[in-house]
C-alpha positions as CSV (number, residue, x, y, z in Angstrom):
1,X,12.0,18.7,15.6
2,X,15.9,17.9,14.4
3,X,16.2,14.6,12.1
4,X,18.1,11.9,14.4
5,X,20.6,10.6,12.4
6,X,21.0,7.3,11.0
7,X,22.7,4.3,12.5
8,X,24.7,2.7,9.8
9,X,23.4,-0.9,9.4
10,X,20.5,-0.5,11.4
11,X,16.8,-1.5,10.0
12,X,14.4,0.2,12.3
13,X,11.2,-1.9,12.2
14,X,8.0,1.0,12.6
15,X,4.8,-1.8,14.0
16,X,1.6,0.4,14.2
17,X,-0.4,-1.8,17.1
18,X,-4.2,-1.0,17.2
19,X,-6.1,-4.6,19.0
20,X,-4.3,-7.2,17.1
21,X,-3.8,-9.3,20.2
22,X,-4.6,-12.4,18.2
23,X,-2.4,-11.8,16.2
24,X,1.2,-9.9,17.4
25,X,2.5,-12.6,18.2
26,X,3.2,-14.1,14.8
27,X,3.9,-10.1,13.9
28,X,6.9,-10.4,16.7
29,X,7.6,-13.8,16.2
30,X,8.4,-13.1,12.5
31,X,10.2,-10.2,13.3
32,X,12.8,-11.3,15.7
33,X,13.6,-14.6,13.9
34,X,15.6,-11.8,11.2
35,X,18.8,-13.4,9.7
36,X,20.1,-9.9,9.7
37,X,20.6,-8.9,13.3
38,X,20.5,-4.7,13.7
39,X,17.4,-4.5,13.9
40,X,15.4,-1.8,15.9
41,X,11.4,-3.0,16.8
42,X,8.9,-0.1,17.1
43,X,5.9,-1.2,18.2
44,X,3.5,2.2,18.4
45,X,0.5,1.1,20.1
46,X,-2.3,3.3,18.8
47,X,-4.9,4.0,21.6
48,X,-5.4,-0.5,22.0
49,X,-8.6,-1.1,23.8
50,X,-7.2,-5.2,23.8
51,X,-4.6,-6.2,25.2
52,X,-2.3,-6.3,22.2
53,X,0.0,-3.3,24.7
54,X,0.7,-5.9,27.6
55,X,1.4,-8.2,24.9
56,X,3.7,-6.2,23.4
57,X,5.5,-5.5,27.0
58,X,5.7,-9.2,27.2
59,X,7.6,-9.1,23.9
60,X,9.8,-5.9,25.1
61,X,11.1,-8.1,28.0
62,X,12.6,-11.0,25.9
63,X,14.5,-8.7,23.0
64,X,15.5,-5.7,24.0
65,X,15.5,-4.4,20.3
66,X,11.8,-3.6,20.8
67,X,10.8,0.0,22.0
68,X,7.2,0.8,22.9
69,X,5.6,3.9,22.1
70,X,2.3,4.9,23.4
71,X,-0.3,7.1,22.1
72,X,-3.7,8.3,21.7
73,X,-5.7,6.8,19.1
74,X,-5.2,8.4,15.7
75,X,-4.7,5.6,13.3
76,X,-2.6,3.9,11.1
77,X,-1.3,7.1,9.4
78,X,-0.1,8.9,13.3
79,X,1.5,6.1,13.7
80,X,3.7,5.4,11.5
81,X,4.4,9.0,12.0
82,X,5.3,8.6,15.7
83,X,7.2,5.9,15.1
84,X,9.2,7.6,11.8
85,X,9.6,10.5,15.1
86,X,11.6,8.6,17.0
87,X,13.9,5.5,14.9
88,X,17.5,6.0,14.3
89,X,18.1,3.1,11.3
90,X,19.9,4.1,8.6
91,X,17.0,1.7,7.0
92,X,13.6,1.9,7.2
93,X,10.4,-0.7,7.1
94,X,6.7,-0.8,8.0
95,X,5.2,-3.9,8.9
96,X,1.5,-4.2,10.1
97,X,0.6,-6.0,13.0
98,X,-1.4,-8.6,11.7
99,X,1.2,-9.5,8.7
100,X,4.1,-11.8,9.0
101,X,7.7,-11.0,7.3
102,X,10.0,-14.2,5.8
103,X,13.2,-14.9,8.4
104,X,15.1,-13.7,5.5
105,X,13.4,-10.8,4.8
106,X,15.6,-7.9,6.0
107,X,19.0,-9.5,4.9
108,X,17.9,-9.5,2.0
109,X,16.7,-6.4,1.0
110,X,19.2,-4.5,2.6
111,X,21.6,-6.5,0.9
112,X,19.8,-6.4,-2.6
113,X,20.1,-2.3,-2.1
114,X,23.3,-2.4,-0.8
115,X,25.1,-4.1,-3.7
116,X,22.2,-2.2,-6.7
117,X,23.4,1.4,-5.0
118,X,20.2,1.3,-4.1
119,X,17.6,3.7,-2.5
120,X,14.5,1.4,-2.0
121,X,14.3,-2.3,-2.2
122,X,10.5,-4.0,-3.2
123,X,9.5,-7.7,-2.7
124,X,7.0,-10.1,-4.0
125,X,3.8,-10.9,-1.7
126,X,1.0,-13.2,-0.5
127,X,-2.4,-11.5,-0.5
128,X,-3.5,-13.9,2.3
129,X,-7.8,-13.8,2.0
130,X,-10.1,-16.4,3.8
131,X,-10.9,-18.4,0.9
132,X,-8.0,-17.8,-1.3
133,X,-3.9,-16.8,-2.0
134,X,-3.3,-14.0,-4.3
135,X,0.5,-13.7,-5.2
136,X,1.9,-10.5,-6.1
137,X,4.4,-10.8,-8.5
138,X,7.1,-9.0,-11.4
139,X,10.3,-9.2,-13.0
140,X,13.9,-8.6,-10.2
141,X,15.7,-6.1,-11.3
142,X,16.9,-2.7,-10.9
143,X,13.9,0.2,-12.1
144,X,15.8,3.4,-12.7
145,X,14.1,7.2,-12.9
146,X,10.0,7.9,-12.7
147,X,9.6,4.1,-14.1
148,X,9.6,4.0,-10.0
149,X,6.9,6.0,-9.7
150,X,5.0,3.9,-12.4
151,X,5.7,1.0,-10.6
152,X,4.0,1.6,-7.8
153,X,0.5,1.1,-10.3
154,X,2.4,-3.1,-11.4
155,X,0.4,-5.7,-8.9
156,X,3.5,-6.9,-7.7
157,X,5.6,-3.4,-6.9
158,X,2.5,-2.2,-5.6
159,X,1.1,0.2,-3.4
160,X,1.9,-0.2,0.1
161,X,4.6,0.6,1.6
162,X,4.6,-2.5,3.9
163,X,6.6,-4.8,1.1
164,X,9.7,-2.1,0.6
165,X,13.0,-0.9,2.3
166,X,13.6,2.1,2.3
167,X,17.4,4.6,2.9
168,X,16.5,6.3,5.4
169,X,18.0,9.3,3.1
170,X,14.9,9.1,0.9
171,X,12.1,9.7,3.8
172,X,13.6,12.9,4.3
173,X,12.5,16.2,2.8
174,X,14.3,19.5,2.1
175,X,13.9,20.5,5.1
176,X,15.9,17.9,6.5
177,X,12.1,16.3,8.5
178,X,10.7,12.9,7.7
179,X,7.6,13.5,4.8
180,X,5.3,12.1,7.1
181,X,2.2,10.5,6.4
182,X,-1.6,11.7,5.4
183,X,-3.9,11.4,8.1
184,X,-7.7,10.0,7.8
185,X,-7.3,8.7,5.0
186,X,-8.1,5.1,3.5
187,X,-4.8,4.4,0.8
188,X,-2.3,7.0,2.8
189,X,0.1,4.1,2.0
190,X,-0.6,5.6,-1.8
191,X,-0.1,9.1,-1.3
192,X,3.3,9.0,0.6
193,X,4.4,7.2,-2.0
194,X,3.9,9.3,-4.5
195,X,5.6,11.9,-2.8
196,X,9.4,10.0,-2.0
197,X,9.0,8.0,-4.8
198,X,9.7,11.1,-7.8
199,X,13.0,11.4,-5.6
200,X,14.6,7.9,-6.1
201,X,16.6,7.5,-8.9
202,X,17.0,3.1,-8.7
203,X,14.7,1.0,-7.1
204,X,15.5,-2.8,-6.7
205,X,12.9,-5.4,-7.3
206,X,13.4,-8.7,-5.4
207,X,11.1,-11.8,-6.6
208,X,11.0,-13.7,-4.0
209,X,7.5,-13.2,-1.4
210,X,8.8,-11.6,1.9
211,X,5.9,-9.5,3.0
212,X,2.5,-12.0,4.2
213,X,-0.3,-9.6,3.7
214,X,-3.4,-10.7,6.0
215,X,-6.5,-9.7,4.2
216,X,-8.7,-9.9,7.5
217,X,-13.0,-9.3,7.3
218,X,-12.8,-6.8,10.0
219,X,-9.3,-5.4,8.8
220,X,-9.1,-1.4,7.2
221,X,-8.7,-2.7,4.0
222,X,-11.5,-5.6,4.4
223,X,-10.8,-8.7,3.1
224,X,-13.8,-8.7,0.5
225,X,-13.9,-7.8,-2.8
226,X,-17.1,-5.9,-1.6
227,X,-17.3,-1.9,-3.1
228,X,-17.4,0.3,-0.1
229,X,-18.7,3.5,-0.3
230,X,-18.8,4.6,3.9
231,X,-17.4,7.4,4.8
232,X,-14.0,6.1,5.0
233,X,-13.6,4.2,2.2
234,X,-14.4,7.2,0.2
235,X,-11.5,8.5,1.4
236,X,-9.4,6.3,-0.8
237,X,-11.0,8.8,-3.8
238,X,-9.3,11.9,-2.0
239,X,-6.0,9.7,-1.7
240,X,-6.6,8.9,-5.3
241,X,-6.2,12.8,-6.6
242,X,-3.3,13.2,-4.6
243,X,-1.5,11.4,-5.7
244,X,-2.5,11.9,-9.5
245,X,-1.6,15.2,-8.9
246,X,1.9,14.3,-7.6
247,X,1.8,12.3,-10.4
248,X,1.7,14.9,-13.0
249,X,5.0,16.6,-11.9
250,X,6.9,13.1,-12.8
251,X,5.9,12.2,-16.4
252,X,3.4,12.0,-18.7
253,X,3.0,8.0,-18.9
254,X,3.0,8.0,-14.9
255,X,0.4,10.9,-15.1
256,X,-1.9,8.5,-17.0
257,X,-1.6,5.4,-15.0
258,X,-2.4,7.6,-12.3
259,X,-5.9,8.5,-13.3
260,X,-6.2,4.6,-15.1
261,X,-6.6,4.0,-11.0
262,X,-8.5,6.7,-10.0
263,X,-10.3,6.2,-13.0
264,X,-11.6,2.3,-12.4
265,X,-11.2,3.2,-8.2
266,X,-14.9,6.1,-9.2
267,X,-16.8,3.2,-11.5
268,X,-15.9,1.1,-9.4
269,X,-18.0,3.4,-6.3
270,X,-20.3,4.8,-9.0
271,X,-21.8,1.4,-10.0
272,X,-22.3,0.1,-6.8
273,X,-24.0,3.9,-6.1
274,X,-26.5,2.8,-9.0
275,X,-27.2,0.0,-7.5
276,X,-27.9,1.1,-3.8
277,X,-30.0,3.5,-5.7
278,X,-28.4,6.0,-3.9
279,X,-29.2,8.8,-6.5
280,X,-27.1,12.0,-4.6
281,X,-23.7,9.7,-4.4
282,X,-24.2,9.0,-8.5
283,X,-24.6,12.3,-9.2
284,X,-21.1,13.6,-7.4
285,X,-19.3,10.7,-8.6
286,X,-20.4,11.3,-12.2
287,X,-19.2,15.0,-11.8
288,X,-14.8,13.3,-11.2
289,X,-15.8,11.0,-13.6
290,X,-16.2,13.6,-16.0
291,X,-13.3,15.4,-14.8
292,X,-10.9,12.9,-14.7
293,X,-12.0,11.8,-17.6
294,X,-10.9,14.9,-19.3
295,X,-7.7,14.5,-17.9
296,X,-7.5,10.4,-18.5
297,X,-6.6,9.9,-21.9
298,X,-5.2,6.1,-22.8
299,X,-3.1,5.2,-24.8
300,X,-3.7,1.9,-25.2
301,X,-6.4,0.0,-27.4
302,X,-7.0,-2.4,-24.2
303,X,-8.2,0.9,-21.9
304,X,-9.2,3.2,-24.7
305,X,-12.1,0.2,-25.0
306,X,-12.2,-0.1,-21.6
307,X,-13.6,3.5,-21.3
308,X,-15.8,2.3,-24.0
309,X,-17.8,-0.1,-22.1
310,X,-18.3,1.5,-18.9
311,X,-20.4,5.0,-20.8
312,X,-22.2,1.7,-21.6
313,X,-22.4,0.0,-18.8
314,X,-23.0,4.0,-17.0
315,X,-25.9,4.1,-19.8
316,X,-27.1,0.6,-19.0
317,X,-27.3,1.7,-15.2
318,X,-29.4,4.7,-16.0
319,X,-32.0,1.8,-16.9
320,X,-31.8,0.2,-14.1
321,X,-30.4,-2.7,-16.0
322,X,-27.4,-4.3,-13.2
323,X,-24.4,-4.2,-16.2
324,X,-21.9,-6.1,-14.0
325,X,-24.7,-9.0,-13.8
326,X,-24.1,-9.4,-18.0
327,X,-21.6,-12.0,-19.0
328,X,-20.2,-9.1,-21.8
329,X,-18.6,-7.4,-18.4
330,X,-17.4,-10.2,-16.6
331,X,-15.5,-8.6,-14.1
332,X,-11.4,-8.4,-15.2
333,X,-8.0,-7.7,-13.7
334,X,-7.8,-4.4,-14.5
335,X,-3.7,-3.5,-13.0
336,X,-2.2,-6.6,-15.2
337,X,0.2,-5.2,-16.7
338,X,3.8,-6.5,-19.0
339,X,6.6,-8.7,-16.3
340,X,4.5,-7.9,-13.2
341,X,0.5,-10.1,-12.3
342,X,-0.7,-11.2,-9.2
343,X,-1.6,-15.1,-9.4
344,X,-4.1,-17.0,-7.7
345,X,-2.2,-20.1,-5.6
346,X,-3.1,-23.6,-5.8
347,X,-1.7,-23.5,-2.5
348,X,-2.7,-22.6,0.9
349,X,-0.2,-20.5,2.5
350,X,-0.5,-19.8,6.7
């Protein structure tokens, strides 16, 4: 299908909708009240079984900028891809229907892109759990070249498509088609970003928390810190294997960062498998970790110590000792990087 040419200044906001009737009003209220008016709002109802579709229709009657697409349930990636197929904007933004955005997000982000001749803009965000709120943030300013790809492993830039606005051209492949999201994976954003960001020459970071990410306990990404081992959760490994493969083409330091993330994911799932006494899964994960450690060669002292600590913890688990219960192995943030953080806030964010 031939790509639809961009409409100058128009921002396409693509919102997949699946059984989020309890949250869609909050989401659409935040989008329709944006201080930047030149937007199209593409709602992709992904086979909802509640009254989400009816609520979308109600909003469309009130705001002619809203377009509705319906399809059989195909998952988040399929819904985003459907939105890409019909979007007409010069700029493209993704938003989840159970989240919301600050009133000036689009205006400030588009202005930042245009003022700095950037390919995309990213912003700080609130990571809102039921019992706490974290703020993802990093140093504002221009990011260039391969450092853009490397930034996705920083807490404040983040491995999400939703706290960003992209120039349309960045998302177009050499064949003139949109680069689509891979279906059937958890962390599909990670794979997609690792495919499009190597094309970017300049990005701009806006250190204002415009995106409100609500971590519901019943959502795809879950709100708890529990390490999941179900079939859907295990596709996260496949996703980051793809990310590492894409990052290898960018540069050694980016490849190291990607392998670090893959190693951490495998490590967490391995220890969870040990606790569940799942011998088959521990064997499979140990084989994957062995292969990753052939490629992952940490360049700094802290990460080298993490690998050594992991090997000791694994030994303890093999001896039926839960290493993570020991004070020596208390949980600490794995991805705090220079000029980027995920800090817990004292005040409650609504």
